[in-house]
PyMOL commands that place a pseudoatom at each C-alpha (Angstrom):
pseudoatom trace, name=CA, resn=MET, resi=1, chain=A, elem=C, hetatm=0, pos=[53.228, 85.172, 219.662]
pseudoatom trace, name=CA, resn=THR, resi=2, chain=A, elem=C, hetatm=0, pos=[56.541, 84.404, 219.122]
pseudoatom trace, name=CA, resn=ALA, resi=3, chain=A, elem=C, hetatm=0, pos=[59.761, 86.130, 218.183]
pseudoatom trace, name=CA, resn=ARG, resi=4, chain=A, elem=C, hetatm=0, pos=[60.825, 86.539, 214.265]
pseudoatom trace, name=CA, resn=THR, resi=5, chain=A, elem=C, hetatm=0, pos=[63.319, 86.978, 212.338]
pseudoatom trace, name=CA, resn=CYS, resi=6, chain=A, elem=C, hetatm=0, pos=[62.411, 89.251, 209.886]
pseudoatom trace, name=CA, resn=PRO, resi=7, chain=A, elem=C, hetatm=0, pos=[62.540, 88.036, 206.171]
pseudoatom trace, name=CA, resn=ASP, resi=8, chain=A, elem=C, hetatm=0, pos=[65.036, 91.262, 204.806]
pseudoatom trace, name=CA, resn=TRP, resi=9, chain=A, elem=C, hetatm=0, pos=[67.919, 90.400, 207.004]
pseudoatom trace, name=CA, resn=PRO, resi=10, chain=A, elem=C, hetatm=0, pos=[70.306, 90.074, 204.791]
pseudoatom trace, name=CA, resn=GLN, resi=11, chain=A, elem=C, hetatm=0, pos=[69.939, 93.756, 204.012]
pseudoatom trace, name=CA, resn=LEU, resi=12, chain=A, elem=C, hetatm=0, pos=[69.503, 94.811, 207.337]
pseudoatom trace, name=CA, resn=MET, resi=13, chain=A, elem=C, hetatm=0, pos=[73.075, 92.916, 207.722]
pseudoatom trace, name=CA, resn=GLU, resi=14, chain=A, elem=C, hetatm=0, pos=[74.743, 94.697, 205.090]
pseudoatom trace, name=CA, resn=LEU, resi=15, chain=A, elem=C, hetatm=0, pos=[73.714, 97.918, 207.000]
pseudoatom trace, name=CA, resn=ASP, resi=16, chain=A, elem=C, hetatm=0, pos=[75.591, 96.099, 210.295]
pseudoatom trace, name=CA, resn=PRO, resi=17, chain=A, elem=C, hetatm=0, pos=[76.223, 92.900, 211.231]
pseudoatom trace, name=CA, resn=ASP, resi=18, chain=A, elem=C, hetatm=0, pos=[75.681, 93.620, 214.549]
pseudoatom trace, name=CA, resn=LEU, resi=19, chain=A, elem=C, hetatm=0, pos=[71.819, 94.303, 214.581]
pseudoatom trace, name=CA, resn=GLN, resi=20, chain=A, elem=C, hetatm=0, pos=[69.613, 91.293, 214.083]
pseudoatom trace, name=CA, resn=PHE, resi=21, chain=A, elem=C, hetatm=0, pos=[66.199, 92.218, 213.861]
pseudoatom trace, name=CA, resn=LYS, resi=22, chain=A, elem=C, hetatm=0, pos=[62.959, 89.950, 214.670]
pseudoatom trace, name=CA, resn=HIS, resi=23, chain=A, elem=C, hetatm=0, pos=[59.495, 90.788, 214.512]
pseudoatom trace, name=CA, resn=TYR, resi=24, chain=A, elem=C, hetatm=0, pos=[57.519, 91.472, 217.626]
pseudoatom trace, name=CA, resn=VAL, resi=25, chain=A, elem=C, hetatm=0, pos=[53.913, 93.088, 218.287]
pseudoatom trace, name=CA, resn=VAL, resi=26, chain=A, elem=C, hetatm=0, pos=[54.803, 95.867, 220.560]
pseudoatom trace, name=CA, resn=SER, resi=27, chain=A, elem=C, hetatm=0, pos=[53.357, 94.587, 224.332]
pseudoatom trace, name=CA, resn=GLU, resi=28, chain=A, elem=C, hetatm=0, pos=[56.644, 92.427, 223.569]
pseudoatom trace, name=CA, resn=ALA, resi=29, chain=A, elem=C, hetatm=0, pos=[58.967, 94.781, 222.958]
pseudoatom trace, name=CA, resn=GLN, resi=30, chain=A, elem=C, hetatm=0, pos=[58.885, 96.267, 226.013]
pseudoatom trace, name=CA, resn=LEU, resi=31, chain=A, elem=C, hetatm=0, pos=[58.258, 100.317, 223.919]
pseudoatom trace, name=CA, resn=PRO, resi=32, chain=A, elem=C, hetatm=0, pos=[59.833, 103.567, 226.263]
pseudoatom trace, name=CA, resn=ALA, resi=33, chain=A, elem=C, hetatm=0, pos=[56.198, 104.941, 228.129]
pseudoatom trace, name=CA, resn=GLU, resi=34, chain=A, elem=C, hetatm=0, pos=[56.637, 108.135, 225.692]
pseudoatom trace, name=CA, resn=ALA, resi=35, chain=A, elem=C, hetatm=0, pos=[56.139, 106.268, 223.296]
pseudoatom trace, name=CA, resn=LEU, resi=36, chain=A, elem=C, hetatm=0, pos=[53.208, 104.122, 224.151]
pseudoatom trace, name=CA, resn=ALA, resi=37, chain=A, elem=C, hetatm=0, pos=[51.536, 107.542, 225.315]
pseudoatom trace, name=CA, resn=ARG, resi=38, chain=A, elem=C, hetatm=0, pos=[51.977, 108.692, 221.476]
pseudoatom trace, name=CA, resn=MET, resi=39, chain=A, elem=C, hetatm=0, pos=[49.910, 105.278, 219.979]
pseudoatom trace, name=CA, resn=SER, resi=40, chain=A, elem=C, hetatm=0, pos=[46.665, 106.796, 219.075]
pseudoatom trace, name=CA, resn=SER, resi=41, chain=A, elem=C, hetatm=0, pos=[44.767, 103.056, 218.874]
pseudoatom trace, name=CA, resn=ALA, resi=42, chain=A, elem=C, hetatm=0, pos=[46.800, 100.608, 218.584]
pseudoatom trace, name=CA, resn=SER, resi=43, chain=A, elem=C, hetatm=0, pos=[46.218, 97.371, 219.928]
pseudoatom trace, name=CA, resn=LEU, resi=44, chain=A, elem=C, hetatm=0, pos=[49.287, 96.477, 221.905]
pseudoatom trace, name=CA, resn=GLY, resi=45, chain=A, elem=C, hetatm=0, pos=[48.895, 92.925, 221.341]
pseudoatom trace, name=CA, resn=GLU, resi=46, chain=A, elem=C, hetatm=0, pos=[48.470, 93.078, 217.850]
pseudoatom trace, name=CA, resn=VAL, resi=47, chain=A, elem=C, hetatm=0, pos=[50.607, 96.411, 216.179]
pseudoatom trace, name=CA, resn=GLU, resi=48, chain=A, elem=C, hetatm=0, pos=[53.908, 95.083, 215.083]
pseudoatom trace, name=CA, resn=ILE, resi=49, chain=A, elem=C, hetatm=0, pos=[57.550, 96.396, 215.142]
pseudoatom trace, name=CA, resn=CYS, resi=50, chain=A, elem=C, hetatm=0, pos=[60.804, 94.962, 213.667]
pseudoatom trace, name=CA, resn=CYS, resi=51, chain=A, elem=C, hetatm=0, pos=[63.460, 96.063, 215.413]
pseudoatom trace, name=CA, resn=ASP, resi=52, chain=A, elem=C, hetatm=0, pos=[66.352, 94.942, 217.146]
pseudoatom trace, name=CA, resn=LEU, resi=53, chain=A, elem=C, hetatm=0, pos=[65.611, 95.259, 220.904]
pseudoatom trace, name=CA, resn=ASP, resi=54, chain=A, elem=C, hetatm=0, pos=[69.504, 95.591, 222.157]
pseudoatom trace, name=CA, resn=HIS, resi=55, chain=A, elem=C, hetatm=0, pos=[70.718, 98.293, 220.120]
pseudoatom trace, name=CA, resn=HIS, resi=56, chain=A, elem=C, hetatm=0, pos=[66.992, 100.128, 220.386]
pseudoatom trace, name=CA, resn=VAL, resi=57, chain=A, elem=C, hetatm=0, pos=[66.648, 99.994, 216.295]
pseudoatom trace, name=CA, resn=PHE, resi=58, chain=A, elem=C, hetatm=0, pos=[63.594, 99.723, 214.389]
pseudoatom trace, name=CA, resn=ASN, resi=59, chain=A, elem=C, hetatm=0, pos=[63.170, 98.880, 210.509]
pseudoatom trace, name=CA, resn=PRO, resi=60, chain=A, elem=C, hetatm=0, pos=[59.733, 100.975, 209.489]
pseudoatom trace, name=CA, resn=GLY, resi=61, chain=A, elem=C, hetatm=0, pos=[59.091, 99.138, 206.555]
pseudoatom trace, name=CA, resn=HIS, resi=62, chain=A, elem=C, hetatm=0, pos=[57.793, 96.683, 208.472]
pseudoatom trace, name=CA, resn=THR, resi=63, chain=A, elem=C, hetatm=0, pos=[56.729, 98.308, 211.825]
pseudoatom trace, name=CA, resn=ASP, resi=64, chain=A, elem=C, hetatm=0, pos=[53.503, 99.869, 211.955]
pseudoatom trace, name=CA, resn=SER, resi=65, chain=A, elem=C, hetatm=0, pos=[53.316, 103.698, 211.034]
pseudoatom trace, name=CA, resn=ASP, resi=66, chain=A, elem=C, hetatm=0, pos=[51.637, 104.826, 214.256]
pseudoatom trace, name=CA, resn=VAL, resi=67, chain=A, elem=C, hetatm=0, pos=[54.722, 102.732, 216.032]
pseudoatom trace, name=CA, resn=ALA, resi=68, chain=A, elem=C, hetatm=0, pos=[57.289, 104.268, 213.888]
pseudoatom trace, name=CA, resn=GLU, resi=69, chain=A, elem=C, hetatm=0, pos=[56.118, 107.482, 214.189]
pseudoatom trace, name=CA, resn=ALA, resi=70, chain=A, elem=C, hetatm=0, pos=[55.638, 107.227, 218.185]
pseudoatom trace, name=CA, resn=LEU, resi=71, chain=A, elem=C, hetatm=0, pos=[59.236, 105.962, 218.565]
pseudoatom trace, name=CA, resn=ARG, resi=72, chain=A, elem=C, hetatm=0, pos=[60.639, 108.854, 216.995]
pseudoatom trace, name=CA, resn=GLY, resi=73, chain=A, elem=C, hetatm=0, pos=[62.208, 111.430, 219.387]
pseudoatom trace, name=CA, resn=THR, resi=74, chain=A, elem=C, hetatm=0, pos=[62.853, 108.024, 221.841]
pseudoatom trace, name=CA, resn=HIS, resi=75, chain=A, elem=C, hetatm=0, pos=[66.207, 106.953, 222.173]
pseudoatom trace, name=CA, resn=TRP, resi=76, chain=A, elem=C, hetatm=0, pos=[65.055, 104.842, 219.571]
pseudoatom trace, name=CA, resn=TYR, resi=77, chain=A, elem=C, hetatm=0, pos=[66.454, 104.889, 215.996]
pseudoatom trace, name=CA, resn=ASP, resi=78, chain=A, elem=C, hetatm=0, pos=[64.932, 104.324, 212.355]
pseudoatom trace, name=CA, resn=VAL, resi=79, chain=A, elem=C, hetatm=0, pos=[67.597, 101.662, 211.088]
pseudoatom trace, name=CA, resn=ARG, resi=80, chain=A, elem=C, hetatm=0, pos=[67.808, 104.630, 207.974]
pseudoatom trace, name=CA, resn=GLU, resi=81, chain=A, elem=C, hetatm=0, pos=[69.175, 106.752, 211.402]
pseudoatom trace, name=CA, resn=TRP, resi=82, chain=A, elem=C, hetatm=0, pos=[71.482, 104.341, 212.929]
pseudoatom trace, name=CA, resn=ALA, resi=83, chain=A, elem=C, hetatm=0, pos=[73.493, 103.790, 209.625]
pseudoatom trace, name=CA, resn=THR, resi=84, chain=A, elem=C, hetatm=0, pos=[73.416, 107.458, 208.362]
pseudoatom trace, name=CA, resn=SER, resi=85, chain=A, elem=C, hetatm=0, pos=[73.878, 109.343, 211.148]
pseudoatom trace, name=CA, resn=GLY, resi=86, chain=A, elem=C, hetatm=0, pos=[73.823, 107.142, 214.547]
pseudoatom trace, name=CA, resn=PRO, resi=87, chain=A, elem=C, hetatm=0, pos=[75.741, 104.785, 216.021]
pseudoatom trace, name=CA, resn=GLY, resi=88, chain=A, elem=C, hetatm=0, pos=[76.529, 102.141, 213.789]
pseudoatom trace, name=CA, resn=ALA, resi=89, chain=A, elem=C, hetatm=0, pos=[77.293, 105.786, 210.762]
pseudoatom trace, name=CA, resn=ASN, resi=90, chain=A, elem=C, hetatm=0, pos=[80.680, 104.100, 212.010]
pseudoatom trace, name=CA, resn=GLY, resi=91, chain=A, elem=C, hetatm=0, pos=[80.167, 101.184, 210.521]
pseudoatom trace, name=CA, resn=SER, resi=92, chain=A, elem=C, hetatm=0, pos=[79.915, 98.941, 213.319]
pseudoatom trace, name=CA, resn=SER, resi=93, chain=A, elem=C, hetatm=0, pos=[77.862, 99.293, 216.459]
pseudoatom trace, name=CA, resn=SER, resi=94, chain=A, elem=C, hetatm=0, pos=[80.208, 97.721, 218.587]
pseudoatom trace, name=CA, resn=ASN, resi=95, chain=A, elem=C, hetatm=0, pos=[79.756, 101.145, 220.903]
pseudoatom trace, name=CA, resn=ALA, resi=96, chain=A, elem=C, hetatm=0, pos=[76.453, 101.686, 221.338]
pseudoatom trace, name=CA, resn=ALA, resi=97, chain=A, elem=C, hetatm=0, pos=[74.435, 100.372, 224.241]
for i in range(1, 97): cmd.bond("trace and resi %d" % i, "trace and resi %d" % (i + 1))
show_as sticks, trace
zoom trace
């Protein structure tokens, strides 16, 4: 599977224009081991995540719910958290790693 731009990119760019959301299968995203260990029965080659890999931000609306739940408490941000209380809250992610 190749990475694909999220169809909701116009709305997501309004939250932070530096973020580039694409759809991946989880095995492509190289998620943290702690998140992978929390996933109950997800087949990493079949379930999807919509995310910006460089900024570690995921879109829960287009991400498998098991994956989204597993990412909570890691260094990954839900896009809503990113935009309101995370690094994107100031309107720019230029200082984010």
